[in-house]
C-alpha positions as a LaTeX table, in Angstrom:
\begin{tabular}{lrrr}
\hline
Residue & $x$ (\AA) & $y$ (\AA) & $z$ (\AA) \\
\hline
Unk1 & $-21.63$ & 88.75 & 2.89 \\
Unk2 & $-23.20$ & 91.51 & 0.82 \\
Unk3 & $-22.72$ & 92.05 & $-2.87$ \\
Unk4 & $-21.91$ & 95.69 & $-3.35$ \\
Unk5 & $-20.11$ & 98.14 & $-5.60$ \\
Unk6 & $-17.17$ & 100.45 & $-5.10$ \\
Unk7 & $-17.60$ & 103.90 & $-6.62$ \\
Unk8 & $-14.31$ & 105.71 & $-7.21$ \\
Unk9 & $-14.20$ & 109.25 & $-8.59$ \\
Unk10 & $-10.98$ & 110.87 & $-9.82$ \\
Unk11 & $-10.73$ & 114.65 & $-10.14$ \\
Unk12 & $-8.48$ & 117.58 & $-9.31$ \\
Unk13 & $-8.53$ & 119.61 & $-6.15$ \\
Unk14 & $-9.27$ & 122.80 & $-8.10$ \\
Unk15 & $-12.31$ & 121.41 & $-9.96$ \\
Unk16 & $-15.47$ & 123.39 & $-9.13$ \\
Unk17 & $-19.20$ & 122.76 & $-9.29$ \\
Unk18 & $-21.71$ & 125.50 & $-8.38$ \\
Unk19 & $-18.86$ & 127.72 & $-7.10$ \\
Unk20 & $-17.77$ & 125.02 & $-4.62$ \\
Unk21 & $-14.91$ & 122.53 & $-4.78$ \\
Unk22 & $-16.35$ & 119.55 & $-6.72$ \\
Unk23 & $-15.10$ & 117.01 & $-4.17$ \\
Unk24 & $-16.96$ & 118.81 & $-1.34$ \\
Unk25 & $-20.12$ & 119.04 & $-3.43$ \\
Unk26 & $-19.93$ & 115.32 & $-4.27$ \\
Unk27 & $-19.33$ & 114.38 & $-0.63$ \\
Unk28 & $-22.44$ & 116.32 & 0.43 \\
Unk29 & $-24.41$ & 114.76 & $-2.44$ \\
Unk30 & $-23.41$ & 111.23 & $-1.43$ \\
Unk31 & $-24.44$ & 111.87 & 2.18 \\
Unk32 & $-27.75$ & 113.44 & 1.12 \\
Unk33 & $-28.45$ & 110.44 & $-1.14$ \\
Unk34 & $-27.93$ & 108.02 & 1.77 \\
Unk35 & $-24.69$ & 106.41 & 0.59 \\
Unk36 & $-23.26$ & 104.52 & 3.56 \\
Unk37 & $-19.98$ & 106.47 & 3.73 \\
Unk38 & $-17.27$ & 108.03 & 1.61 \\
Unk39 & $-13.60$ & 108.95 & 1.89 \\
Unk40 & $-11.69$ & 111.65 & 0.06 \\
Unk41 & $-8.03$ & 110.93 & $-0.69$ \\
Unk42 & $-5.58$ & 113.65 & $-1.71$ \\
Unk43 & $-2.78$ & 112.48 & $-3.97$ \\
Unk44 & 0.81 & 113.63 & $-3.85$ \\
Unk45 & 1.09 & 113.52 & $-7.64$ \\
Unk46 & $-0.67$ & 112.08 & $-10.65$ \\
Unk47 & $-1.34$ & 112.49 & $-14.35$ \\
Unk48 & $-4.15$ & 111.96 & $-16.79$ \\
Unk49 & $-5.58$ & 113.49 & $-19.94$ \\
Unk50 & $-5.55$ & 116.93 & $-18.28$ \\
Unk51 & $-1.82$ & 116.79 & $-17.57$ \\
Unk52 & 0.45 & 116.22 & $-14.56$ \\
Unk53 & $-0.50$ & 117.35 & $-11.06$ \\
Unk54 & 2.08 & 117.50 & $-8.34$ \\
Unk55 & 2.85 & 119.42 & $-5.19$ \\
Unk56 & 4.99 & 122.51 & $-5.67$ \\
Unk57 & 6.17 & 124.22 & $-2.49$ \\
Unk58 & 6.83 & 127.46 & $-4.38$ \\
Unk59 & 3.20 & 127.95 & $-5.39$ \\
Unk60 & 0.42 & 129.08 & $-3.10$ \\
Unk61 & $-2.31$ & 127.18 & $-4.95$ \\
Unk62 & $-2.06$ & 123.44 & $-5.31$ \\
Unk63 & $-4.19$ & 121.45 & $-7.75$ \\
Unk64 & $-3.46$ & 117.91 & $-6.58$ \\
Unk65 & $-5.32$ & 114.75 & $-7.60$ \\
Unk66 & $-8.38$ & 113.89 & $-5.50$ \\
Unk67 & $-10.05$ & 110.48 & $-5.25$ \\
Unk68 & $-13.46$ & 110.01 & $-3.66$ \\
Unk69 & $-14.33$ & 106.42 & $-2.80$ \\
Unk70 & $-17.46$ & 104.84 & $-1.38$ \\
Unk71 & $-18.90$ & 101.36 & $-1.04$ \\
Unk72 & $-22.60$ & 100.60 & $-0.98$ \\
Unk73 & $-25.24$ & 98.27 & $-2.36$ \\
Unk74 & $-25.43$ & 98.11 & $-6.14$ \\
Unk75 & $-28.85$ & 99.77 & $-6.32$ \\
Unk76 & $-27.68$ & 102.74 & $-4.22$ \\
Unk77 & $-24.57$ & 103.28 & $-6.35$ \\
Unk78 & $-26.61$ & 102.96 & $-9.56$ \\
Unk79 & $-29.12$ & 105.51 & $-8.25$ \\
Unk80 & $-26.51$ & 108.18 & $-7.46$ \\
Unk81 & $-24.31$ & 107.61 & $-10.54$ \\
Unk82 & $-26.19$ & 109.93 & $-12.97$ \\
Unk83 & $-26.02$ & 112.77 & $-10.43$ \\
Unk84 & $-22.27$ & 112.26 & $-9.98$ \\
Unk85 & $-21.77$ & 112.15 & $-13.74$ \\
Unk86 & $-23.54$ & 115.52 & $-14.06$ \\
Unk87 & $-21.07$ & 117.05 & $-11.57$ \\
Unk88 & $-17.96$ & 115.45 & $-13.09$ \\
Unk89 & $-18.92$ & 115.94 & $-16.75$ \\
Unk90 & $-15.63$ & 115.72 & $-18.72$ \\
Unk91 & $-13.41$ & 116.86 & $-15.85$ \\
Unk92 & $-12.76$ & 113.53 & $-14.19$ \\
Unk93 & $-13.12$ & 109.81 & $-14.23$ \\
Unk94 & $-15.74$ & 107.59 & $-12.60$ \\
Unk95 & $-14.98$ & 103.92 & $-11.93$ \\
Unk96 & $-17.48$ & 101.37 & $-10.61$ \\
Unk97 & $-16.34$ & 97.90 & $-9.49$ \\
Unk98 & $-18.15$ & 94.92 & $-8.05$ \\
Unk99 & $-17.09$ & 93.85 & $-4.56$ \\
Unk100 & $-18.09$ & 91.70 & $-1.61$ \\
Unk101 & $-18.56$ & 93.26 & 1.81 \\
Unk102 & $-17.97$ & 91.15 & 4.90 \\
Unk103 & $-19.56$ & 92.45 & 8.08 \\
Unk104 & $-17.77$ & 90.31 & 10.64 \\
Unk105 & $-18.89$ & 86.96 & 9.24 \\
Unk106 & $-16.54$ & 84.22 & 8.22 \\
Unk107 & $-16.57$ & 82.96 & 4.66 \\
\hline
\end{tabular}
């Protein structure tokens, strides 16, 4: 069993960083920084301090909620966190939680 951390980043599909969708930029950053893996989830609807986001079939552009999640060792998450914060700034939410990772072993 490994002690690790879950990094979860909440933003909107339309958020940009350096003229690129922020979620794509963050995904590339996590890979470049050696984070073990990440998944991007697209929400159907959600709300937060920036209002309600939901799918609307009558609009061409959709600004749905996006969640990026990764799990890695604490030191790796702590190392990449300031870089993620710089990208997110005040346009999202970053959550870090402790977790245990089981790699096929029994408890």
